[in-house]
C-alpha positions in Angstrom: -36.2 -28.4 3.8 -32.5 -29.2 3.1 -32.6 -27.1 0.0 -34.0 -24.1 1.9 -31.4 -24.5 4.6 -28.6 -24.7 2.0 -29.9 -21.7 0.1 -30.2 -19.7 3.4 -26.6 -20.6 4.4 -25.4 -19.6 0.9 -27.2 -16.3 1.1 -25.8 -15.5 4.5 -22.3 -16.4 3.4 -22.7 -14.2 0.3 -24.0 -11.2 2.3 -21.2 -11.6 4.8 -18.6 -11.6 2.1 -20.2 -8.7 0.4 -20.2 -6.6 3.6 -16.5 -7.5 4.3 -15.5 -6.5 0.7 -17.4 -3.3 0.9 -15.9 -2.4 4.3 -12.4 -3.2 3.0 -12.9 -1.2 -0.2 -14.2 1.8 1.9 -11.2 1.5 4.2 -8.7 1.4 1.3 -10.5 4.4 -0.3 -10.2 6.4 2.9 -6.5 5.6 3.2 -5.4 6.2 -0.3 -4.0 9.0 -2.4 -3.9 9.5 -6.2 -0.7 10.2 -8.0 -2.0 13.7 -8.8 -2.7 14.5 -5.2 0.7 13.1 -4.1 2.5 15.1 -6.7 0.7 18.3 -5.5 1.5 17.4 -1.9 5.2 16.9 -2.6 5.3 20.1 -4.8 3.9 22.1 -1.9 6.7 20.9 0.4 4.3 19.4 2.9 5.9 17.4 5.6 5.1 13.8 4.5 7.2 10.6 4.5 7.1 8.4 1.4 8.1 4.7 1.5 8.8 2.4 -1.4 7.7 -1.0 -0.1 8.0 -3.1 -3.3 8.9 -6.7 -3.1 12.7 -7.2 -3.5 12.4 -8.9 -6.9 10.1 -6.2 -8.2 12.5 -3.6 -6.9 15.4 -5.3 -8.6 13.6 -5.3 -11.9 13.0 -1.6 -11.8 15.6 0.3 -9.7 13.7 3.6 -10.0 12.1 5.3 -7.0 10.0 8.4 -6.5 12.3 11.3 -5.4 12.4 11.6 -1.6 11.1 8.1 -1.0 12.8 5.7 1.4 13.2 2.1 0.6 11.8 -0.5 3.0 11.2 -4.2 2.2 7.6 -5.4 3.0 9.0 -8.1 5.2 11.1 -5.6 7.2 8.1 -3.3 7.6 5.7 -6.1 8.6 8.1 -7.3 11.2 8.8 -3.8 12.5 5.9 -1.4 11.8 7.5 1.3 14.0 9.7 2.1 11.0 6.8 4.3 9.9 6.3 7.1 12.5 2.8 7.3 13.9 2.9 11.1 14.3 3.7 11.9 10.7 1.7 11.6 7.5 3.1 8.7 5.5 2.5 7.3 2.1 3.5 3.8 0.9 3.6 2.4 -2.6 4.5 -0.8 -4.3 4.0 -2.2 -7.8 1.5 -5.0 -7.2 -1.4 -4.8 -9.8 -3.9 -5.4 -7.0 -1.9 -3.4 -4.4 -1.6 -6.7 -2.4 1.6 -5.7 -0.5 0.3 -2.2 0.2 -3.0 -3.6 1.5 -1.1 -6.0 3.9 1.0 -3.1 5.2 -2.0 -0.8 5.5 -4.1 -3.4 7.4 -1.2 -4.0 9.8 -0.6 -0.3 10.3 -4.3 0.4 11.0 -4.5 -2.5 13.4 -1.7 -0.8 15.3 -3.4 2.6 15.2 -1.2 4.1 12.6 -4.0 6.4 11.3 -1.8 8.8 9.2 -0.8 6.2 6.6 -2.0 6.2 3.0 -1.2 4.1 0.0 -0.5 5.4 -3.5 -3.2 4.3 -5.9 -1.6 2.5 -8.8 1.8 2.4 -7.0 4.9 3.3 -8.9 3.4 2.4 -12.3 0.5 4.8 -11.7 3.0 7.5 -10.7 5.1 7.0 -13.8 2.0 6.7 -16.1 1.3 10.3 -15.2 4.8 11.4 -16.2 5.9 12.3 -12.7 9.6 12.1 -11.9 11.5 9.1 -10.8 15.2 8.8 -10.0 17.6 5.8 -10.0 18.0 4.1 -6.7 21.7 3.6 -6.0 21.9 2.5 -2.4 22.6 -1.1 -1.6 19.7 -3.3 -0.5 19.2 -6.8 0.7 17.5 -9.1 -1.8 15.3 -10.9 0.7 12.8 -13.0 -1.2 10.5 -13.3 1.8 11.0 -17.0 2.3 
């Protein structure tokens, strides 16, 4: 009896986690853009905002930015999501291998009904891997480590 109950609980937990992961993956897919699509979008002069939301230490290690992107720290953006206008198409990118920062920003934005926000698949590294242009970032920024 106890084995059956334990197995049933484990199965329910597994199914619940699987459903949650599937839902999150579908949500991320719906709100993502590939480097190729972003390049074509920018080349066609579409009205879209682009935000570099890399962690400060990641940004310090690689002071390049996609042309036209605005620099916002993740902490700053999580504390003040209105920095991304709701009424405009916006794309965010970072350098996290798992897009962890971008996922956090996207979840927060969607919870606040920012439905026109997408994340760049592969972030800056995916963009650069395709040979798309970057430029040096020369503006001052605050090295906030998030602590």
